[in-house]
KEKE-3310 file (N, C-alpha, C; in steps of 0.2 Angstrom, whole numbers, plus 5000, padded with zeros to 4 digits):
npx = (5020:5037:5051:5061:5077:5089:5087:5083:5096:5103:5096:5099:5112:5114:5106:5115:5127:5123:5119:5132:5138:5129:5134:5145:5143:5138:5142:5139:5126:5121:5126:5118:5105:5107:5105:5092:5088:5095:5107:5122:5127:5122:5118:5120:5109:5104:5101:5090:5084:5073:5060:5059:5065:5078:5083:5089:5090:5090:5097:5100:5107:5099:5088:5077:5065:5068:5073:5069:5078:5075:5078:5073:5076:5088:5081:5071:5059:5051:5054:5060:5062:5049:5041:5046:5041:5027:5024:5027:5018:5006:5006:5006:4993:4985:4987:4982:4969:4964:4963:4973:4987:5001:5019:5026:5031:5046:5055:5058:5067:5074:5085:5094:5095:5100:5116:5123:5123:5115:5102:5084:5076:5067:5063:5057:5048:5053:5044:5042:5036:5027:5028:5012:5011:5021:5014:5002:5008:5011:5022:5033:5049:5054:5047:5050:5040:5027:5014:4998:4993:4983:4977:4977:4973:4955:4950:4961:4963:4952:4954:4964:4960:4951:4957:4964:4952:4947:4957:4954:4941:4942:4949:4941:4932:4937:4936:4938:4940:4946:4956:4972:4988:4990:4993:4998:4990:4993:4988:4989:4980:4974:4975:4971:4983:4992:5001:4997:5008:5011:5009:5014:5009:5005:4996:4980:4964:4947:4937:4932:4933:4941:4953:4955:4954:4966:4976:4973:4976:4991:4994:4994:5003:5014:5015:5018:5030:5039:5056:5055:5042:5034:5034:5031:5022:5009:5009:5010:4996:4987:4991:4989:4975:4970:4972:4964:4952:4950:4948:4937:4927:4928:4918:4908:4912:4914:4911:4897:4899:4906:4912:4916:4913:4931:4941:4954:4969:4980:4991:5001:4996:4995:4996:5010:5016:5012:5011:5010:5004:5009:4996:4989:4985:4986:4999:5006:5007:5014:5024:5017:5020:5014:5002:4986:4972:4959:4949:4933:4930:4942:4946:4935:4935:4937:4950:4965:4975:4971:4976:4989:4999:5001:4988:4992:5003:5000:4990:4998:5006:4996:4985:4967:4956:4960:4964:4952:4946:4953:4953:4940:4932:4940:4937:4922:4925:4931:4922:4910:4916:4919:4907:4900:4909:4906:4892:4895:4899:4889:4885:4872:4861:4866:4869:4881:4890:4905:4907:4897:4900:4910:4908:4898:4908:4915:4903:4898:4910:4920:4929:4941:4943:4947:4958:4966:4967:4975:4987:4997:5007:5005:4993:4989:4989:4980:4969:4965:4965:4956:4947:4942:4938:4929:4922:4918:4913:4905:4905:4916:4927:4922:4925:4939:4942:4939:4947:4959:4960)
npy = (4963:4964:4971:4983:4980:4987:4999:4994:4989:4999:5006:4997:4998:5011:5010:5001:5008:5018:5010:5006:5019:5023:5011:5017:5026:5028:5035:5049:5047:5045:5056:5066:5060:5062:5076:5078:5070:5076:5072:5064:5050:5041:5024:5013:5000:4990:4986:4988:4983:4987:4985:4998:5007:5012:5007:5011:5006:5014:5018:5024:5025:5030:5024:5026:5026:5018:5023:5025:5028:5032:5031:5034:5023:5026:5029:5019:5025:5041:5058:5061:5069:5076:5065:5059:5070:5071:5058:5060:5070:5063:5053:5059:5066:5054:5049:5059:5060:5047:5031:5023:5013:5020:5024:5037:5052:5060:5068:5075:5077:5086:5082:5092:5096:5085:5081:5069:5066:5056:5058:5064:5061:5053:5052:5042:5035:5019:5002:4987:4971:4958:4954:4954:4945:4935:4928:4923:4917:4903:4890:4889:4888:4886:4895:4910:4920:4927:4917:4915:4903:4891:4881:4889:4891:4895:4903:4912:4918:4925:4933:4940:4946:4954:4964:4970:4975:4985:4995:4999:5003:5014:5023:5024:5031:5045:5059:5067:5081:5080:5071:5065:5069:5072:5087:5101:5117:5135:5136:5125:5115:5100:5096:5093:5094:5089:5077:5060:5051:5038:5035:5042:5054:5072:5082:5085:5079:5081:5073:5054:5049:5057:5054:5040:5039:5045:5036:5025:5030:5032:5018:5015:5023:5018:5006:5010:5016:5010:5002:4988:4982:4974:4956:4952:4953:4947:4948:4961:4966:4959:4966:4979:4978:4975:4986:4995:4990:4991:5004:5005:5000:5006:5017:5009:5006:5017:5024:5030:5041:5050:5063:5064:5062:5057:5045:5041:5031:5018:5010:5001:4994:4981:4965:4963:4975:4977:4976:4965:4961:4949:4944:4945:4957:4974:4983:4992:5000:5002:5011:5022:5028:5028:5033:5042:5053:5045:5037:5032:5019:5011:5011:5003:4992:4974:4968:4965:4958:4947:4934:4937:4935:4946:4947:4945:4937:4925:4922:4920:4910:4899:4900:4906:4899:4892:4902:4909:4899:4898:4911:4918:4908:4915:4928:4928:4924:4936:4947:4943:4944:4959:4964:4959:4967:4980:4981:4980:4993:4999:5004:5009:5001:5002:5005:5011:5005:4998:4985:4979:4987:4981:4968:4969:4973:4960:4953:4961:4961:4971:4974:4969:4977:4988:4983:4981:4993:5002:4994:4994:4989:4976:4974:4967:4952:4953:4960:4950:4936:4939:4950:4951:4938:4935:4945:4952:4942:4933:4944:4950:4941:4939:4952:4951:4942:4948:4960:4952:4948)
npz = (4916:4911:4920:4916:4912:4911:4916:4929:4933:4934:4944:4954:4956:4961:4972:4979:4980:4990:5001:5004:5009:5018:5029:5033:5039:5053:5064:5060:5059:5072:5078:5072:5077:5090:5090:5093:5103:5113:5120:5121:5118:5108:5101:5088:5086:5078:5061:5047:5031:5020:5007:5002:5010:5021:5038:5055:5072:5086:5101:5118:5134:5144:5150:5142:5128:5113:5097:5080:5064:5048:5031:5015:5001:4988:4970:4973:4974:4970:4971:4985:4995:4997:4999:5011:5020:5018:5022:5036:5040:5038:5046:5058:5057:5057:5070:5078:5074:5076:5084:5081:5083:5079:5076:5085:5078:5079:5072:5057:5041:5027:5012:5012:5024:5031:5038:5034:5022:5016:5012:5015:5030:5043:5060:5072:5086:5092:5090:5099:5093:5085:5068:5060:5048:5051:5058:5052:5041:5029:5037:5027:5022:5009:5001:4995:4997:5006:5011:5016:5028:5026:5034:5046:5063:5065:5075:5078:5066:5064:5074:5071:5058:5063:5070:5059:5053:5061:5061:5047:5047:5056:5047:5037:5042:5041:5031:5015:5002:4990:4979:4982:4990:5007:5016:5026:5029:5032:5045:5051:5048:5041:5025:5006:4995:4986:4974:4972:4978:4975:4961:4946:4945:4944:4950:4960:4962:4959:4956:4955:4942:4935:4942:4940:4926:4923:4929:4921:4909:4912:4911:4899:4893:4899:4892:4880:4881:4887:4885:4883:4883:4876:4870:4857:4842:4845:4858:4859:4855:4863:4876:4871:4868:4881:4890:4883:4884:4897:4898:4893:4900:4912:4917:4922:4935:4942:4958:4966:4974:4966:4966:4979:4998:4999:5003:5016:5010:5011:5000:5005:5016:5025:5032:5033:5037:5049:5067:5081:5098:5111:5114:5101:5098:5089:5090:5083:5068:5052:5040:5030:5020:5008:5007:5003:5000:4992:4979:4985:4981:4981:4995:4999:4993:4994:5003:4997:5002:5011:5008:5009:5000:4985:4972:4959:4959:4965:4954:4944:4948:4952:4945:4941:4945:4957:4963:4967:4974:4985:4989:4991:5003:5013:5012:5015:5029:5033:5030:5037:5050:5051:5048:5061:5069:5067:5070:5085:5086:5085:5071:5060:5050:5036:5018:5015:5024:5028:5027:5020:5007:5003:5002:4991:4981:4978:4975:4963:4955:4955:4963:4958:4945:4952:4959:4948:4941:4949:4952:4942:4935:4934:4927:4916:4918:4930:4922:4913:4920:4931:4929:4915:4914:4924:4927:4916:4909:4896:4887:4890:4886:4873:4868:4870:4860:4849:4848:4846:4835)
capx = (5025:5043:5055:5066:5082:5094:5085:5084:5102:5105:5092:5102:5120:5113:5106:5121:5131:5120:5120:5140:5139:5126:5137:5151:5139:5136:5145:5135:5118:5121:5126:5111:5099:5108:5102:5084:5087:5098:5111:5128:5129:5118:5122:5117:5107:5103:5099:5084:5084:5066:5059:5059:5068:5083:5082:5093:5086:5094:5098:5104:5108:5094:5081:5071:5063:5072:5070:5071:5078:5073:5080:5071:5082:5088:5080:5066:5054:5052:5053:5062:5060:5043:5039:5046:5038:5022:5023:5027:5012:5000:5005:5004:4986:4981:4988:4978:4962:4961:4966:4977:4993:5007:5024:5025:5036:5051:5059:5060:5071:5075:5092:5098:5095:5103:5123:5125:5123:5111:5096:5079:5076:5062:5065:5050:5048:5054:5039:5041:5031:5029:5025:5006:5012:5023:5008:4998:5010:5013:5029:5037:5055:5056:5044:5053:5035:5022:5007:4993:4993:4976:4975:4977:4967:4950:4950:4966:4963:4946:4956:4969:4958:4947:4962:4965:4946:4948:4961:4952:4935:4944:4952:4934:4929:4940:4934:4942:4936:4950:4961:4980:4992:4989:4998:4995:4991:4996:4985:4990:4974:4977:4972:4974:4986:4998:5000:4997:5015:5012:5009:5018:5004:5007:4991:4976:4959:4941:4932:4936:4932:4948:4959:4955:4956:4974:4978:4972:4981:4997:4996:4995:5009:5019:5016:5020:5038:5045:5057:5054:5036:5031:5038:5031:5015:5004:5009:5007:4990:4984:4992:4984:4968:4969:4971:4957:4945:4950:4945:4929:4923:4929:4913:4903:4914:4915:4907:4892:4901:4911:4914:4918:4920:4936:4944:4962:4969:4987:4993:5005:4994:4995:5000:5018:5017:5006:5016:5006:5009:5007:4989:4987:4982:4989:5004:5010:5005:5021:5025:5012:5023:5010:4995:4983:4966:4957:4941:4931:4930:4949:4945:4928:4935:4938:4957:4969:4981:4968:4980:4995:5003:4997:4983:4996:5008:4994:4988:5002:5008:4991:4978:4962:4951:4964:4964:4946:4944:4957:4951:4933:4931:4944:4933:4918:4927:4933:4917:4907:4918:4918:4900:4900:4914:4901:4887:4897:4901:4883:4884:4867:4861:4865:4872:4887:4894:4911:4906:4891:4901:4917:4903:4898:4913:4915:4898:4900:4918:4923:4936:4946:4945:4950:4965:4970:4969:4981:4992:4997:5014:5001:4988:4989:4987:4974:4963:4963:4962:4951:4942:4938:4935:4925:4917:4913:4910:4906:4906:4924:4930:4921:4929:4946:4943:4938:4953:4964:4958)
capy = (4966:4964:4976:4986:4977:4992:5004:4991:4988:5006:5007:4992:5000:5017:5007:4997:5014:5021:5006:5007:5025:5021:5007:5020:5034:5027:5041:5055:5046:5045:5063:5069:5059:5066:5083:5078:5066:5080:5067:5061:5043:5037:5019:5010:4993:4986:4989:4984:4985:4984:4986:5005:5012:5008:5010:5011:5007:5019:5016:5028:5024:5033:5021:5030:5022:5017:5026:5023:5034:5030:5034:5031:5021:5030:5024:5014:5031:5047:5064:5058:5075:5077:5058:5059:5074:5069:5052:5063:5073:5059:5050:5065:5067:5049:5049:5065:5059:5040:5027:5018:5014:5022:5028:5044:5055:5063:5074:5074:5082:5086:5080:5099:5096:5079:5081:5063:5063:5049:5061:5064:5057:5053:5048:5041:5029:5011:4999:4981:4967:4953:4955:4949:4941:4929:4922:4921:4914:4895:4890:4884:4891:4885:4901:4917:4925:4927:4915:4912:4897:4889:4877:4891:4892:4899:4910:4915:4921:4929:4939:4945:4949:4959:4969:4975:4978:4991:5000:5001:5006:5021:5026:5025:5038:5051:5061:5073:5084:5080:5065:5067:5067:5076:5092:5106:5124:5138:5137:5118:5111:5095:5097:5089:5098:5086:5072:5055:5049:5031:5035:5047:5059:5078:5086:5083:5077:5083:5067:5048:5048:5060:5051:5034:5040:5047:5030:5020:5033:5030:5011:5014:5028:5013:5001:5013:5020:5006:4998:4980:4982:4967:4951:4950:4958:4945:4951:4969:4966:4958:4971:4984:4977:4976:4993:4999:4988:4993:5011:5005:4997:5011:5020:5004:5005:5022:5024:5035:5047:5052:5069:5064:5062:5053:5041:5039:5024:5016:5007:4996:4993:4974:4962:4963:4982:4977:4974:4963:4959:4941:4943:4947:4964:4977:4988:4997:5001:5005:5013:5024:5033:5026:5034:5045:5052:5041:5036:5028:5012:5009:5008:5000:4985:4969:4969:4961:4954:4941:4928:4938:4937:4950:4943:4943:4932:4919:4920:4919:4903:4894:4902:4910:4895:4891:4909:4910:4893:4900:4918:4917:4908:4920:4934:4927:4924:4943:4950:4942:4948:4965:4965:4960:4973:4987:4980:4982:5000:5003:5007:5007:4995:5006:5003:5013:5002:4995:4978:4981:4989:4976:4961:4971:4973:4955:4951:4964:4960:4978:4974:4966:4982:4993:4982:4981:5000:5004:4990:4995:4985:4969:4974:4962:4947:4955:4960:4943:4932:4941:4955:4949:4931:4935:4952:4955:4936:4932:4951:4952:4936:4941:4959:4948:4938:4954:4963:4949:4944)
capz = (4911:4914:4922:4911:4915:4910:4921:4935:4934:4936:4951:4959:4957:4967:4980:4983:4983:4996:5008:5007:5011:5025:5032:5035:5043:5060:5068:5058:5060:5078:5079:5070:5082:5097:5092:5095:5110:5118:5123:5116:5119:5104:5098:5083:5090:5073:5055:5044:5025:5017:5000:5000:5014:5025:5044:5059:5077:5090:5109:5123:5140:5148:5152:5137:5123:5107:5091:5073:5059:5041:5024:5008:4997:4981:4965:4974:4975:4967:4975:4992:5002:4997:5002:5018:5022:5017:5027:5044:5041:5037:5053:5064:5056:5059:5078:5080:5073:5077:5091:5078:5085:5075:5078:5087:5075:5083:5068:5050:5038:5019:5011:5013:5033:5034:5037:5034:5015:5015:5011:5018:5035:5048:5066:5075:5091:5090:5093:5099:5092:5081:5062:5060:5044:5053:5062:5046:5035:5029:5038:5023:5021:5004:4998:4997:4998:5012:5009:5021:5030:5025:5039:5053:5068:5064:5081:5077:5059:5065:5078:5066:5054:5066:5072:5054:5051:5066:5057:5041:5050:5058:5042:5034:5045:5037:5023:5011:4997:4984:4978:4982:4996:5013:5019:5032:5028:5037:5051:5054:5046:5036:5018:5002:4989:4983:4970:4976:4977:4973:4955:4942:4943:4946:4952:4964:4958:4961:4955:4954:4936:4932:4944:4938:4920:4923:4930:4916:4904:4913:4909:4891:4892:4902:4887:4873:4882:4890:4878:4882:4886:4873:4867:4851:4840:4848:4865:4860:4854:4870:4880:4870:4871:4890:4891:4879:4887:4904:4898:4889:4906:4918:4920:4926:4941:4946:4964:4966:4977:4962:4970:4986:5001:4998:5009:5017:5008:5010:4995:5007:5023:5024:5039:5034:5039:5056:5073:5086:5104:5113:5114:5094:5097:5086:5094:5079:5060:5051:5033:5028:5014:5001:5009:5000:4998:4987:4978:4990:4980:4984:5003:5001:4989:4998:5003:4992:5008:5014:5007:5011:4994:4980:4968:4952:4960:4965:4949:4939:4950:4952:4940:4944:4948:4963:4968:4970:4979:4992:4992:4994:5009:5018:5012:5020:5036:5035:5030:5043:5057:5050:5049:5068:5072:5064:5075:5092:5087:5085:5065:5057:5044:5029:5012:5015:5029:5024:5026:5014:5001:5002:5000:4985:4978:4977:4970:4956:4954:4955:4967:4952:4943:4957:4960:4941:4940:4955:4951:4935:4933:4934:4924:4911:4922:4933:4919:4908:4924:4936:4927:4909:4913:4930:4928:4910:4907:4889:4884:4889:4881:4866:4868:4870:4852:4844:4848:4845:4829)
cpx = (5032:5047:5059:5074:5089:5093:5084:5090:5106:5103:5097:5109:5118:5111:5111:5126:5129:5120:5128:5140:5135:5130:5143:5148:5136:5136:5140:5127:5117:5121:5120:5105:5100:5106:5096:5083:5091:5103:5118:5131:5123:5122:5117:5115:5106:5100:5094:5084:5076:5066:5061:5063:5073:5083:5088:5089:5092:5093:5101:5102:5105:5088:5076:5069:5067:5069:5072:5072:5078:5075:5077:5077:5081:5085:5073:5058:5057:5051:5053:5060:5052:5039:5039:5042:5031:5019:5022:5021:5006:5000:5004:4995:4983:4982:4984:4970:4960:4964:4971:4983:4999:5013:5024:5033:5040:5053:5058:5063:5072:5083:5096:5099:5098:5112:5126:5126:5118:5103:5091:5078:5070:5064:5058:5052:5048:5047:5040:5035:5033:5024:5019:5008:5016:5019:5004:5000:5011:5020:5032:5043:5057:5053:5048:5047:5031:5016:5004:4994:4985:4974:4976:4971:4962:4950:4955:4966:4957:4949:4960:4966:4954:4951:4963:4958:4946:4952:4957:4945:4937:4946:4945:4931:4931:4940:4938:4938:4940:4954:4967:4983:4991:4995:4994:4994:4993:4994:4986:4985:4976:4971:4974:4975:4992:4996:5000:5004:5017:5012:5013:5013:5006:5002:4985:4970:4953:4937:4935:4936:4940:4954:4960:4956:4963:4978:4978:4977:4988:4999:4997:5001:5016:5021:5020:5028:5042:5047:5056:5048:5032:5036:5037:5024:5009:5003:5007:5000:4986:4986:4988:4977:4966:4967:4966:4952:4944:4947:4938:4925:4923:4923:4908:4906:4916:4911:4901:4894:4907:4915:4916:4912:4925:4938:4952:4964:4977:4987:4997:5002:4992:4998:5007:5021:5014:5012:5010:5009:5007:5001:4985:4984:4987:4993:5007:5008:5011:5020:5018:5014:5017:5002:4992:4976:4963:4951:4940:4931:4937:4948:4939:4929:4938:4947:4961:4973:4977:4973:4987:4998:4997:4994:4988:5000:5005:4993:4993:5005:5003:4985:4972:4958:4955:4964:4959:4945:4948:4954:4944:4931:4935:4940:4928:4919:4927:4927:4912:4910:4918:4911:4898:4903:4908:4895:4887:4898:4895:4882:4877:4868:4860:4870:4878:4891:4899:4910:4901:4896:4907:4914:4901:4902:4915:4910:4898:4906:4921:4929:4941:4948:4949:4957:4970:4972:4974:4986:4995:5003:5010:4995:4986:4986:4981:4968:4961:4960:4957:4945:4939:4935:4929:4921:4913:4911:4911:4906:4914:4927:4928:4925:4937:4947:4943:4945:4960:4965:4958)
cpy = (4965:4968:4976:4985:4982:4997:5000:4990:4994:5007:5003:4995:5007:5014:5004:5002:5017:5017:5006:5013:5024:5017:5010:5026:5033:5032:5047:5053:5047:5053:5067:5068:5061:5072:5083:5075:5071:5077:5066:5055:5038:5031:5015:5002:4989:4990:4985:4987:4983:4985:4994:5010:5007:5011:5007:5011:5010:5018:5022:5025:5027:5031:5023:5025:5023:5021:5022:5028:5030:5034:5030:5029:5025:5025:5020:5019:5038:5052:5063:5064:5075:5071:5059:5065:5073:5062:5054:5066:5069:5054:5054:5064:5059:5048:5054:5063:5052:5038:5023:5019:5016:5025:5035:5047:5060:5070:5071:5080:5082:5084:5086:5098:5089:5079:5075:5062:5058:5052:5061:5060:5057:5049:5048:5035:5022:5007:4991:4977:4961:4955:4949:4944:4935:4924:4920:4916:4907:4896:4884:4889:4890:4891:4906:4922:4922:4923:4912:4905:4895:4885:4881:4891:4896:4905:4914:4920:4927:4935:4943:4949:4954:4965:4974:4977:4985:4997:5004:5006:5013:5025:5027:5031:5045:5054:5068:5075:5083:5073:5067:5065:5074:5081:5096:5112:5128:5139:5129:5113:5107:5095:5091:5094:5095:5080:5065:5051:5042:5030:5041:5053:5067:5084:5082:5082:5077:5077:5059:5047:5051:5055:5044:5033:5041:5040:5025:5023:5032:5024:5011:5019:5022:5007:5005:5015:5016:5002:4991:4978:4976:4964:4951:4954:4954:4949:4958:4970:4965:4964:4978:4984:4977:4982:4998:4997:4991:5001:5011:5003:5002:5014:5016:5004:5010:5024:5029:5043:5049:5057:5069:5063:5056:5051:5041:5032:5023:5010:4999:4993:4985:4971:4961:4969:4982:4974:4971:4961:4951:4940:4945:4953:4968:4983:4993:4995:5005:5006:5016:5030:5032:5027:5041:5046:5049:5039:5032:5021:5008:5007:5004:4993:4980:4968:4964:4956:4948:4935:4929:4941:4940:4945:4941:4939:4926:4918:4917:4911:4898:4895:4905:4905:4893:4897:4910:4905:4895:4907:4920:4915:4912:4926:4934:4928:4932:4947:4949:4945:4955:4969:4966:4966:4980:4987:4982:4989:5004:5007:5004:5003:5000:5002:5005:5010:4998:4989:4976:4982:4984:4970:4963:4972:4966:4952:4954:4963:4968:4979:4973:4972:4987:4991:4983:4988:5003:5000:4989:4990:4978:4969:4969:4955:4948:4956:4953:4937:4933:4945:4953:4943:4932:4940:4952:4949:4936:4939:4951:4947:4938:4948:4956:4946:4944:4958:4959:4947:4951)
cpz = (4914:4915:4916:4914:4915:4916:4929:4938:4937:4944:4957:4962:4962:4972:4984:4985:4989:5002:5009:5011:5018:5031:5036:5040:5049:5064:5066:5060:5069:5081:5077:5075:5088:5098:5095:5101:5115:5123:5118:5116:5115:5102:5094:5085:5084:5067:5052:5037:5021:5010:4998:5004:5019:5032:5050:5066:5082:5097:5112:5130:5145:5150:5146:5133:5117:5102:5086:5068:5054:5036:5020:5004:4990:4975:4966:4974:4972:4971:4982:4997:5002:5001:5008:5021:5023:5022:5034:5044:5042:5043:5059:5063:5060:5068:5080:5081:5074:5083:5087:5081:5079:5077:5079:5082:5078:5079:5062:5046:5031:5019:5013:5021:5035:5033:5036:5026:5013:5013:5015:5024:5039:5054:5070:5081:5089:5093:5092:5097:5087:5073:5061:5055:5044:5056:5057:5042:5035:5032:5033:5019:5013:4999:5000:4998:5004:5008:5015:5022:5031:5031:5047:5056:5066:5068:5080:5071:5061:5070:5075:5061:5056:5069:5065:5052:5056:5063:5051:5044:5052:5051:5038:5036:5043:5032:5021:5004:4990:4985:4978:4990:5001:5014:5024:5029:5033:5044:5054:5052:5041:5030:5013:4996:4986:4978:4974:4974:4975:4966:4952:4940:4946:4949:4957:4959:4961:4960:4954:4947:4934:4936:4940:4930:4919:4925:4924:4908:4905:4911:4902:4890:4895:4896:4881:4874:4884:4885:4878:4885:4883:4870:4860:4848:4843:4855:4866:4859:4860:4874:4880:4871:4878:4892:4889:4883:4894:4904:4897:4895:4911:4921:4923:4932:4945:4951:4963:4969:4973:4965:4976:4991:4998:5004:5009:5014:5008:5005:4999:5014:5021:5030:5038:5037:5046:5061:5078:5092:5105:5113:5107:5094:5093:5091:5089:5072:5057:5042:5029:5023:5008:5003:5006:5001:4993:4985:4983:4988:4982:4990:5004:4997:4995:4997:5000:4997:5011:5014:5008:5004:4989:4975:4962:4953:4960:4958:4944:4942:4949:4948:4944:4947:4956:4966:4971:4975:4986:4994:4994:5001:5015:5017:5015:5027:5038:5035:5036:5050:5057:5051:5058:5072:5071:5069:5082:5090:5085:5077:5063:5051:5038:5023:5012:5020:5025:5022:5019:5007:4999:4999:4992:4980:4975:4972:4963:4952:4953:4959:4963:4949:4946:4958:4953:4940:4944:4955:4945:4932:4931:4931:4920:4914:4926:4929:4915:4913:4930:4932:4921:4911:4919:4931:4922:4906:4898:4885:4884:4886:4874:4863:4866:4862:4849:4843:4845:4837:4822)
residu = (MET:ASP:PHE:ASP:ASP:ILE:ASN:LEU:ALA:ALA:VAL:ASP:ASP:ARG:ARG:HIS:GLU:TRP:ILE:LYS:LEU:ALA:SER:LYS:SER:GLY:ALA:GLY:ILE:CYS:GLU:LEU:ALA:ASN:CYS:TYR:ARG:GLN:ARG:ASP:ASP:CYS:MET:LEU:ARG:SER:MET:HIS:CYS:GLY:SER:PHE:ASN:PHE:SER:PHE:ARG:LEU:ASN:TRP:ASP:ASP:ASP:GLY:GLU:ASP:TRP:LEU:ILE:ARG:PHE:PRO:LEU:PRO:GLY:LYS:SER:MET:PHE:LEU:ASP:GLU:LYS:VAL:ARG:ARG:GLU:ALA:LEU:VAL:MET:ASN:TYR:ILE:ALA:ARG:GLU:THR:THR:ILE:PRO:VAL:PRO:ARG:VAL:ILE:ALA:HIS:GLY:THR:SER:ASP:GLU:ASP:PRO:THR:GLY:LEU:GLY:PRO:PHE:ILE:ILE:MET:THR:TRP:ILE:ASP:GLY:LYS:MET:MET:SER:ASP:ILE:LEU:ARG:GLN:ASP:ASP:LEU:SER:ASP:LYS:HIS:ASP:VAL:LEU:ASP:LEU:ALA:ILE:ASP:LEU:GLU:THR:LEU:LYS:THR:LEU:TYR:GLY:GLU:MET:GLU:GLU:VAL:LEU:LEU:GLN:LEU:TRP:GLY:LEU:ASN:PHE:SER:LYS:ILE:GLY:SER:THR:ASP:GLU:ASP:GLN:TRP:GLY:LYS:THR:ILE:VAL:ASP:GLY:ARG:PRO:LEU:THR:ARG:GLU:LEU:ASN:GLU:THR:TYR:ASP:THR:SER:VAL:ASP:TYR:ILE:THR:SER:LEU:LEU:ALA:LEU:GLN:SER:THR:HIS:LEU:GLU:GLN:GLN:ARG:ASN:SER:VAL:TYR:ASP:SER:GLN:ASP:CYS:ARG:GLU:LYS:TYR:ALA:CYS:ARG:GLN:LEU:MET:LYS:ALA:PHE:ALA:LEU:ASN:PHE:ILE:PRO:GLN:ASP:ASP:CYS:GLY:PRO:PHE:LYS:LEU:PHE:CYS:ASP:ASP:PHE:CYS:PRO:GLY:ASN:VAL:LEU:VAL:ASN:ASP:SER:LEU:ARG:ILE:VAL:GLY:VAL:LEU:ASP:TRP:GLU:PHE:THR:TYR:ALA:ALA:PRO:SER:GLN:PHE:ALA:ALA:SER:ILE:PRO:TRP:TRP:LEU:LEU:LEU:ARG:ARG:PRO:HIS:SER:LEU:LEU:GLU:GLN:ASP:GLY:PRO:ASP:ALA:PHE:PHE:GLU:SER:PHE:LEU:PRO:LYS:ALA:ASN:ILE:TYR:LEU:GLU:ALA:LEU:ALA:GLU:ARG:GLU:ARG:THR:ARG:GLY:LEU:THR:GLU:SER:ASP:ASP:ARG:LEU:SER:VAL:ARG:MET:ARG:ARG:SER:ILE:GLU:ASP:ARG:SER:ALA:TRP:PHE:THR:VAL:ALA:SER:HIS:MET:GLY:ALA:SER:VAL:ASP:LEU:LEU:TYR:TRP:ASP:LEU:TYR:SER:MET:ASN:ILE:ALA:GLY:ALA:ARG:GLY:GLN:ALA:SER:HIS:THR:GLY:PHE:MET:THR)
# end
């Protein structure tokens, strides 16, 4: 579905105004950071603009580590104060419960606690390293998107996939009783009590059925309420059919552990948010803002990022046949490496092993239903090209024809 250009222009205007303010706020940013460093010689070393956040690298003349102060960009996310607070808490939780290398949180504050007027902030340690995506990607400057180099050295690919697998295996070991964002209770215990901030949902969920039903309902609401959601009557019928068929098939793909335990899942976990050293070992996993306790099938589906670019982008450019021709060999490499890593960790030969569930998600094609359900803006392309053609088969195509006529 296309963007609403009117709203998009308004968001861009807000972002540009914010960046103008940020460019003039160096002294205030340093003054704020000095309070936590207990010094008065902070210097801005560099600026970094991402898709959802704007960051400054901070340095002091004290031989200590550099810090990073990060602000969410207005208009790119909802509930900014809540978003920053929950990300800080989940980073602390992951650092406490796993050995995943995450930046150490120095401080975080709300909009009211930021004297610069730039909004809520989080200060964390700076980590030196190289983006894993820079090693994996095809070196083609004519393409503005990261694309996996299909000719990459096999051992390099296995090493990097293995590093990502270690992160996912550790996250798989964290269990929750509800679906939603994490928080802390009055005794400092991590609980789930907030909405998943990656979607416009306003409650926690006790079952996968309830959560996925809400996601699919949101996709229908999006179609009905966005002013430019369809081009013509045929496009309207196809998009309406897509959403109704997703709802009709949903119960076929709800996991057996519908009532939990639920797994910690980050929508934005990918090689573009992972730093490695010269030995290709992960030294930092960044950007945990879109992390929440999710249905286990989200965490147990084959990762979408094996080719770096999101599936809907590859489908739009190359079509489903070319997508599977590239994706499936890399998925086999990934799963073989994951199974070996599980064996070295002494994990038992059970059906609940992550490698078994990920392979099953390819075989029964439930992975594509999962991707389509939580990547709502791209549901039409994902449904008709991946789900309907490759999961529902003749039944799906017949349903498509029936809805269209």
